[in-house]
N, C-alpha and C positions, 0 to 999 in steps of 0.2 A: 419449399425445401423440407427435408426430413428432420427427424429429431437430431440428426448429426449437426444440423445447422446451428443449434445452440448447444450441442452435445446433450440434448435434452430428451423430452419425454417420448414414450411409445405412441404409436398411432392406433386409432380405432380400426376395427375390421373394415374392409372396403365396402361392405354392405351398408355401413353407416348406422348400424343399430346403436341405439342409445343404451345407457345403463339400465338395468332392471328397475322398474318403478313399483311403488306400492299401489294398492287399490285406489288410493286417493289421487293418483296421478303424479305424486312427487317422487323424486329419486330415493331409492332405498338407501339409508345411511349404512355404511359398513360398521360392524360392531368393533369395539375396541377392547383390548384385554383388560383395561382398567375400568370398563363399564361406562365411560363417558361418551357423549355424542361425537361423531366423527364426520369430517367433511366427505361428501360423496366422491367416489373415485371412478375413473374410467376403467373399462375392461382390461384384460391381460394384453400385454404388448403384442402387436403384429409385426411381421418382418419390416425391416427398414426400407423406405422408398426414397427416391430421388426425384425432385421436381425442378423443372426449368434448367437453366445454365447449359443448354445444349450448344448454343453458339460459342460460349466460352470453352466448352470441352473440345469443340472442333478446332478452335484457334490454338489451344494447347497442343493438340495432336499435330497441327501444322507446324508449330514452333519446333517440336521435336524432330520432325522430318526435315526442317530447313537446315541448310549447312551453317555451321558456326563460323566465326571470324577466322579461327585457325585453319579450318578446312578451306576457306576461300583463299587463304594465303598459300595454299599448297602443301600444308603439313597437318597431320592429325593432332588434335588438341591433346595436351598432356593431362588436363583435368577433366572432371565430369562436367557435363552440361548442367546448367542451373535454370530451373523454371521458377518464377516468382508469381504467387497468387496473392495479390494485394487487396486489402479492403479493411473497413473498420470491423471490430469485433461484432459478431451477430449477423454479418452479411452472408454467411454460408460459405466462407472461404475454406474452412477445414472440411466441410462436407464435399465441396467440389474437389479438393485435393484427394480425399479418400475415394471418390468415384473415379478419378483419373488413375489412381494407383491400382484400383481393382481392374480397370481395363488394360493396364500395362503389365500386370503381374505375369501373364503368360510369356512375355518377351524377356523377362528377367528371372532366370532360373535360380539365382542366388537369394531371392526373396526380398522382403521389404523390411527395412530398419526404421524405427520411429523414435523420435525424441522431441520433447517439448522444451523450448528454450526460454520460457518464462515461468517463474514460480507462481504458486497460488495467489500470492499477494501482489503480483505484478512486477516483482524484482527479477532481473536477469538470472537465469540458471547458471550454476558454476560450470564452465566449459570443461574443466578436467573431469568433473563427476559425470557429465554427459558422455564424454569420450569413453570413460570406464564402463558405463552402462552399455554403450554400443559395442564395445569390445566383448563384454560378457554375452551379449546377444549373438555375436559371431562365434562364440566358443573360444575366444582368445583371452587368456589371462593377462593381467598387468601387475607389476610389483606394487606392494602396498606403499603408500606415501609418494608415489611417482609424481613428478611435476607435471603441470598442464602441458607444456611443450612435448615432454616425453610421451604422454598419453595420446595426444593428437597425432604425433608422428607415428606411433604404433598403430593407431586406427587407420591412418592412410596406408600404411604398409599392409594391414590386414585386408583392406579392400582392393589393393592392387591386383589386377588380373581377374577380378570378379565382375559379374554382370548383375548388379543389385540396384534396388531403388532405395534412396535415402530420403525420408520425409522429416523435415525440420519444421515443426509447428510453432506458431506464435513467436517468431523470431523478433527480438527487440531491434536488431540492426545488423549491419554487416560484420561488426566486431565479433558477434557470437557465431556467425555462420562461417566465415572464412576459414578459421582453423580446422573445421570439421570436413571441409570439401576434399573428397578423395582424389588422389592422383591416378584416376582410373577412367579413361575415356568411355568405357563401356557401361559405367554406372550413370545413373540419372538422379539428380538431386531436385526435389520439389520442396520449395520453401513457402511458408505462409507467414505474411508479415503485414503490418499496417501501412508501412511506407516503403520507399525504394531501398535497395541494397547498394548504396553508393560505395564504390571502391572495388566491387567484384565485377570483373569484365564479362561481357557477353551474357548478361542476365536477360532472360526472356520474360517480361512482366505481363501479367494478365490482371487488370484492375477491375474489381467488381463494383457494380452499382446495385440498385434495387432490382428485385425480380419483376417481370412483367405482370400485368393484372391476372392473366390466365393462370400462371404458376402460383401466384399468391392465393387465388381462390381455390386452386387444387389442394393446397395445404389445409385451408380451412375445411374443405370438404372431407378430407381424410380424417380430420378430428371430429367434426360435428355431424358428419353424415350428409348425404346429398339433399335430403328433403328441405331443410331450412335454407340451404343455399339456393336451391332451385326456385323456391317460392319468392325469393327476394334477391335476385342476382345483382341489381344495381347497388343495393346496400352492401352486398358482399364485396363488390368492386371498391366501394368507399372504404370498407374496413381494410382491404389490402392497401389502398392508398394511404389511409391513416397510419398503417404500420410501416409506411415508407418502402414497401417491398422488401423489408428485412426479414429473412427467414426466422430469426430468433424471436422477433416480435410476433410474427404470424403464428408460430408454434404456441407461444404463450396465450395468445388470443384464442386460437382454435381450441386449446385444451381447456381454457376457461369456459368456453361455450359448450364443449363436450361434457363437462361436469355439471351442466345446468340444462337438462333436456327441455325444460319448460321455457327457457329464454330464447328469444329470437335474435337474428343477426342485427336487427335494429337496436335491440337492447345492448348488444356488445358494442356497437358503434357509439351509442349514447354513453355507455360506461367509460369507454376510452376517452371520449371528449371531456368527461367530467373529472378526469385525473388532473390535479393541479401540477403545474410545471414550475421549477425554480427559474428565477429571472435570468440567471447566468448560464443556463443550460444551452449548449450549442444546438442548432437546428437538427443536425444529423443524429444527435443522441436522443431526441425527443420520442420517436416511436418506440424504441426499446424501453425507455424509462416508463412511458405510459403503460405498456403491456405488462412490464414487471410489477409496477406498483398496483395495477389492477389485480394481478394474481396474488401478490403478497397480502394486500389489504383484505382480500376475501378469505384468507386463512383464519381459522380459530386462533386465538391469542397464544395458546401453548404451542401449536404447530408453527406459527410465525416465529416464535422465540427459538425453536429448534433450528429452523432454517437459518436464522441469523448466527446462531452459535456454530453452525457447521463450518464457518470460515476459519475457526480455530483448529480444524482437523489437520494433523500433520501431513505434509505433502499433498494436501487437498483430497486425500483418500478418505471416503466416508463409508462406514458400515453401521450395523445396528448397535454394536458395542460402543463405537465412538459417539454416536448420537445419544445413546442411553446415558453414558457417563457425563457428557456435556450438559444434558438437560436435566439429569437426575430423575429419569423415568425408567420404566421397565424395558428390558431388551425387546420384548414382544411388541410393546407400544411403539418403540422407536422403529422397529422393522416395518410396521404398518405405515407409519408416517413417512418413512423414506420411500416406500413403494408409491404412496400417494404423490409425493413430490415429483417422482419420476413421471407419473402419469400426467402431471400438470406442466411438464416441461421445465421444472425448476432444478432437476438433477439429471445427469447423464449416467444411465446404467452402464457399467463395463460389461463387455461381452461375456456371456456365460462360459464360453469355451476357454476364455482367458482366466476366468475365476476358478474353475475346477472345484466348486464347492460340493459338499456331500449331497446326497439325495434329499428330495423334499421331505420335510418332517424329521430329518435326522437330528437328534439332540447333540449337536457338535458345535464347538465354538467357531469352527471354520465354515459352518453351513450358512453363513449370511452373505448375500451378494454385496458387491462393492459399487459405489457411485462416485461421481465427481461433480462438483459444482461447475457449470459451464463458465469458461473464462470471461465471456461477455457479461455474465451476471455477477461475477465475483465483486467488482468494485461497487455495484449497486447494493449488494447485500452487506458489504463491509460498512458502507455509509450508514445503513440502518442500524448496524451493530453499535457503531459509535453513538448514534442518536438515542438508542433505547436502553443500552446495557451500561451499568455502572462498572468502573474498573474492578471494584472488589468482587462483583459477581463473576466477571470474566476470570479473575484469578482463581476463584473457587471452582469454576467450570474446568479450567486447565488442570487444576490439581486432581479433580475427580477423574478426568480423562487419563492422566498419567498414572494414577493409582490403579485404574482398571487395566491399563497396559501392563503394569508390573505383574498383576495377578495372572493375566493371560500368558505372559512370558514364563512365569513360574510353572504354570500348567503345561505349557508347550515343552519346556525343558524336561519336566518330569516324564513325559511320554518317551523321551530318549533314554531313560534310565531303566534298569531291570524291573520286572513286574513286582518284585518283593522289596524294592528299595524304599527307604523312608520318604523320599520325595513323592513317589507314586502313592503311598499311603496317605500322605498329607493332602495331595490333590484330590483324592477320593472324597474328601469332605467338602469340596467346593460346590457351589450351585452347578446344576447340569449345564447351564448356558456358558460356564467358564471352563468346561472340561472338553477334552478331545477324545474321540472314540478310538483312535489308533495313532501309532507313531507316524504313519504316512500322512494322515490329515493334519497332524501337528506340524510336520515338516513343510507341507504345502502352505499352511497358514503363514509360517515364517517366511517362506520364499515370496509369497504374494504380498506380504506387508513389510518386507525388508526395508524398502526405501522410506516408507512412512514411519517405521520404528526408529530408523536412524534420524529422521527429521524430528521425531518426538524427543529424542535425547538432546538434539541441538536446541530445541525450543526450551526444554527444561533448564539447560545451562544458560541460555541467553536471558531467561526470565530473571535470574538473580535472587528471587525470593523462594525458590524451591530447591535449595541446595541439599537438603536431606532427601527429598524425593528423587532428585535427579541422580544422586549417587546410587540409590536403590535401583532405579531404572537402568542405569548403565551397567551395574553389576549383573542384573538379571539378563539383560540383552547379551552381554559378553558370554555368560555361561551358556545361554541357550544357543548362540551361534556355534560355540565350541562343541556342544553335544551333538547338534544336528549336521554341522558342516565339517568339523575338524579344523585344526589350527591352520593348515595351509589354505584351504578354500576360504576360510573366514578372515584371513590376514588383512585384506584391504579394509574391511569393515571394522576390524579390531583397531587398526591404525587410527581411523577416524574417532572411535570411541575413546581410545587412550588420550588422544588430543583434547577431547572434551573434558576428560577427568583432570588433565593438567590445567585447563582453564579454571575449573572449580577450585582445585587445590591452591593455585596461585592467588585466586581472588580471596579465598578464606584463610590463607596462610597455613595450610595443612601440609606440614613438611613430609610426613610419612606418605600421604597420598601423592604428593609431588614426586618423591623419590620413586615410588612404584610406577607412576605413569611414565616418567623419564626412562626408567629401566625397560619397560615394555616397548616404548617407542624406539629406543636404541637397539633392542634386539631385532625389531622388524627392519630398521635401517641397515643393520649389519647383514641380515639375510638378503637384503636387496642390493648389497654391494656399496652402500653409501657409508663407507668406513669413517670418513672425517666427521660426518654428522653424528654417527653413532658414538664416536669418542667424545664429542662435545656433550652429548646427552648423558653418557655414563659419568663424566666428571660432574655435571650438574646434579645427577642423582646421588653421587658420593657426597657432595657438599650438603645436600638436603638431609641425607641419612645421618651424617655425622652431627648435624645440628639438633637432632631430636633427643638422644641418640637412638639409632635403630641398627643394631649389629647385624641383623640378617640382611637388610638392604645394603649395608656397608660392605659386607663380605661379597655379596653378589656383584656389586658395582666394581670392586677391586678385581675379582676374577674375570669379569666381563672386559675390563680394560686390558688385562693380560691376554685374554682370548682374541681381542681385536688386533692388538699388536702382533700376535702370532699370525693372524690372517694376513697382515701386512708384511710379514717377514722381518719385523724389527725384533729380533730375539733378545737383545739386551733389555729393551723396555718391557717386553713380555715377561722375562724372568724377574725384573724388578717389581712389577705389579703383582705377579703371583707371589713373590716373597712377602709383600705387604699383607696380602690376603692370608698367607700362611701364619704370619705373626698373630693375626686376629684369631685364627682357628686354634692355635696353640694356647693363646691366652684364655680362651673359652673352654679348653679341654675337649675339643671336637676332633678326636683322633682319626676317624675315618676320612673326614674332609682334609685333615692335615696330610695324611698319606697320599691322597689323590693330588694335592697341590705339590708335594715333593716330586711326584711323577711328572707333573706339568713343567715344573722348573727344570727337571732333568731332561725332558724333551727339548725345551728351548735351548739349553746349553748344548745338547747333542747337535741340533740343527746349526748352531753357531760354531761348531767344531771345538768347543771348550771341553775337552774330554775329562779333565780332572774335576771340574765343577759338576759335570754331568754324572760322573761316577759317585761323587759325594751325595748328590741329591737322590739317585736311585738306591744307594745303600740305606739312606735315611728312610726312604719309602718302604724298602723291604723290612727294616727293623720295626717300623711302626705297624705294618701289616702283621708281622709275627707277634708283636705284643698284643694286638687286637684279636689274634686267633683267626685272621683272614688268610687261610692257607693259599687260596687261589691267587689273591692279590700279591702275596709274598712271592709266589712262583713267577708271576708276570714281571714284577719289579726285578727279580733276580735275573730273569731272561733278558731284560733291557740292559742290565749291567753287562751281560755277556756281549750284547750287541755293541755297546760303547767300546768295550775292550777290543772287539774285532775292528771297529773303525779306527781305533788308536794304534793298530798294527801290533797287537799282542795276542796272537791266535791261541797260544798255549793257555794263557790265563782265561781267554774267552771260552775255550773248550772245558776247562775245569768248572768255570762258573755256570756254563750251560748244563753240564751234567748235574750240578747241584740243583739248578732250577728244575731239571727233569725229575729228580727225586721228590722234590716238593710238590710238583704237579701231580705225580702219581698218588701222593698222600691226599691231595685235594680231590682226586677223582675227576679231573678236568681233562677229558679225552681230546678235545680239540686243541688245547694248549700243549698237551703232551705230544700230539702229532706235529705241531709247529716246531717244538723244540727238537724233536727227532730230525726233522728236515734241516734245521739250522746246524745241528751237530754234524750231519752228513756233509753240508757245504764246508764247514770248518775242517773236517777231516780231509776232504779233497784238497783244500789249500795246504794242508800239512803233509800231503803226499801219502795218504793211507786210503787208497780207493776201495780196498776190500771192506774195511770197517765202515767206510762211507756208504757202500751199497747196502750193508746190513741195516744201518740206521735208517736209510732212505726207504727201504722196503717196509720196515716197521712203521715209519711215519705214514706212508701211503696207505697201509692197511688200516691204520687208525682213522685216517680221513674217511675211508669207506665205511668204517664202523660208526663214526660220529659225523654224519652229514649235517650241513647247516640247516 
């Protein structure tokens, strides 16, 4: 099987050439930036190959062509067909699925959607988050804070009528798969799981065992070259058998042999036999355990420690910056080590086309390729982490990683600012490895690391001992998202971040931060139409703000409550909350805000048909604007007084007030407002039976609209 079988290392060229050797016949060690000795590495990756599994592929194609149960009953199925590729981790199940998807891609013009349903630590992925990411891949947005059921329903709607492939990798069970199944019979769902999907009807399972001997030897040959395999074919067959026909174990064993051109296949077989096994280890897990421990124990101690620490990487996404921060080494040394891990089958490089990094040698923070630790190796590496690393060291490694992330976010945000801004000038003093060469590379880095950055924030909050660092991280991430994506596009991620801020604030009893988080969450709830939830959070924010006290947050909460009741059409409550906010503004001497609130109260009374109260509020607004010297505001408030008088059936008074507003608007030089008032005067004159004067004012208003376009 290929490197995809473990999500792991690249293959040697098919000529089987070994790494360059010194005159003494030993492999030439790769130089390290820090000057230390380095483990020999295999040459640059070759294109991905696929070994064996042709019978399984043929069976999967036959299952697709076979009629489903719904079709046999005389009606077309309402849901997508589901193919299950079942096998233990390391059996090449994901590689088989990818090969099947490659062969089927031409028959599904709407493309391939991919999601992994298990997190890096083996925990089930959040179904709502998975649905949101799939919707984003389809170009369909979802409201921030939407519930899981709403997101999965929207996903099914987005896939209806499409002819797409949906690949759900590493599914823990049917509970994670069933909500994501499209109501689209022309879509095909391919699921990779360790066991059956009980409860999902008409699932076509394909259970994987070990590869046959020929396919296993083919993998060893691709890594070690044909010479050593040809001279000792029986031992090569024994190695394939020792690896249980598991592609993951075979890749690790082949890469171990490829890195040692002076070792024979017999040496590999003997080394595998020499690996001690835990007494309670199941038989089926022994081949991969032996191959992994052989590869790990051959690493230099610093490299082995880096490998173990990679399990702390957020969302399982690894690059040179993450490895450098975790291990406390240079970025260049970390990049070389990760490249070696990939060559040894210990890491899976992400496709360069998906990474979109800058050109080779570009001094850019985004120019480092990304990797993932294969899922089948993750529990083995985590076990070694618990065995070798002390909790205090892990805490320090996390802190270094998050601190590096904060600095990268600050650098990324600065690239979205003007060239002469203080943020850009500050970033210019950072090391070159932490700087971005352009706004485009910074934006790409943010997009490609977005999931990992959100996971990093969640890790910092869950830690509980990094409350100062996590607040800095979330603040930096929030600002960076806003700069590069804008408030609308960033809203779903901001909702998650504000929720994390709320957790920290409640845990540490930070009333100001709690009020701010609740206000931000309530704003997003209100925009998404969840008014009841928004009201609850605004009241919670008001309570927290008053407990400090925080007059700014208190005023915002009061006004937001009034705005929410306005959206609900509850004018009495809206006016009441606006009135409370007005009292606060008047007490603090904030005249401009007071004038604005007088207007909002007047609007609420107008909608409720309480003309007297509305006129009183608009008059107060006009007086306040006049006292502040805000002539344009005074004109608008006076115009609203005329509108209320018109609604109250007093057109003569409305005409006089509107003419007064027109005079003030002229003094303000507000052409658009003057045009609107001219048209309103014309309508009033029509109702009063003076069409000639109405035509005159209307023509003036229309001319002004032409002179002052929006």
